[in-house]
VOGUFI-856992 format. One line per 5 residues: number of its first residue (from 1); for each residue x, y, z of C-alpha. Coordinates in Angstrom, 2 decimals. Layout:
<nodes>
NUM	X Y Z ~ ... $
</nodes>
This chain:
<nodes>
1	3.08 98.01 -33.08 ~ 0.78 97.09 -36.00 ~ -1.83 96.24 -33.43 ~ -1.44 99.48 -31.79 ~ -2.48 101.39 -35.24 $
6	-5.34 99.19 -35.89 ~ -6.66 99.92 -32.42 ~ -5.68 103.68 -33.41 ~ -7.69 103.43 -36.75 ~ -10.40 101.81 -35.21 $
11	-10.46 103.90 -32.26 ~ -10.32 107.09 -34.56 ~ -13.29 106.03 -36.81 ~ -15.50 105.39 -34.13 ~ -15.04 108.66 -32.82 $
16	-15.55 110.42 -35.93 ~ -18.79 108.29 -36.34 ~ -19.85 109.94 -32.77 ~ -19.00 113.33 -33.84 ~ -22.24 114.69 -35.23 $
21	-21.70 116.51 -38.81 ~ -19.20 115.79 -41.51 ~ -15.21 115.97 -40.48 ~ -13.11 117.18 -43.04 ~ -10.06 114.97 -41.79 $
26	-8.53 112.25 -44.10 ~ -7.12 108.84 -42.74 ~ -4.06 109.92 -41.52 ~ -5.61 112.42 -39.61 ~ -8.06 109.89 -38.20 $
31	-5.45 107.69 -37.36 ~ -3.51 109.99 -35.94 ~ -5.75 111.26 -33.75 ~ -7.09 107.50 -33.07 ~ -3.34 106.86 -31.82 $
36	-3.21 109.89 -29.17 ~ -6.79 109.23 -28.03 ~ -5.79 105.73 -27.73 ~ -2.28 106.94 -25.61 ~ -4.57 109.35 -23.57 $
41	-7.24 106.50 -22.84 ~ -4.64 104.08 -21.57 ~ -2.58 106.74 -19.52 ~ -5.86 107.35 -17.93 ~ -6.68 103.55 -17.35 $
46	-3.17 103.39 -16.23 ~ -3.70 105.87 -13.31 ~ -6.72 104.32 -12.06 ~ -5.62 101.01 -12.13 ~ -6.96 98.77 -14.45 $
51	-3.69 97.76 -16.26 ~ -0.99 98.83 -18.49 ~ -1.32 101.14 -20.97 ~ -0.37 98.21 -23.52 ~ -3.22 96.05 -22.25 $
56	-6.80 96.38 -24.30 ~ -9.38 96.57 -21.34 ~ -12.51 98.08 -21.57 ~ -12.28 101.21 -19.53 ~ -8.69 101.74 -21.03 $
61	-11.17 101.45 -24.60 ~ -13.76 103.83 -23.81 ~ -11.72 106.55 -22.43 ~ -9.81 106.32 -25.55 ~ -12.54 106.90 -27.70 $
66	-13.72 109.94 -25.55 ~ -10.53 111.50 -26.01 ~ -10.48 110.54 -29.49 ~ -14.10 112.55 -29.96 ~ -12.34 115.81 -27.78 $
71	-9.51 115.60 -30.31 ~ -11.23 115.63 -33.19 ~ -13.55 118.30 -31.72 ~ -10.69 120.40 -31.33 ~ -8.97 119.67 -34.52 $
76	-12.17 120.85 -36.20 ~ -12.30 123.78 -34.66 ~ -8.95 124.51 -35.14 ~ -9.16 123.95 -38.81 ~ -12.46 125.74 -39.01 $
81	-10.48 129.00 -37.94 ~ -8.50 129.17 -41.09 ~ -11.13 127.83 -43.36 ~ -13.42 131.21 -42.52 ~ -14.60 133.73 -45.48 $
86	-14.52 137.06 -44.44 ~ -18.59 138.75 -45.65 ~ -18.52 142.33 -45.95 $
</nodes>
């Protein structure tokens, strides 16, 4: 379980490095998005038959980082909508 948390944090951190610009996400949001990304990547890799969701493999790791990048983009766009100011 601790390894899963560490992997989620690493995947989230890598995804934040890949996404251009400054993200307004804290460490807990990075961890959560990394964990969700690792679950999505693991499920897709398991679907392709490269191993179990709980195994660390290259395809699962790459897919997890891609999923986390997409999740960060979605999280930033949702958070950005609430921070818009109206100019007149």
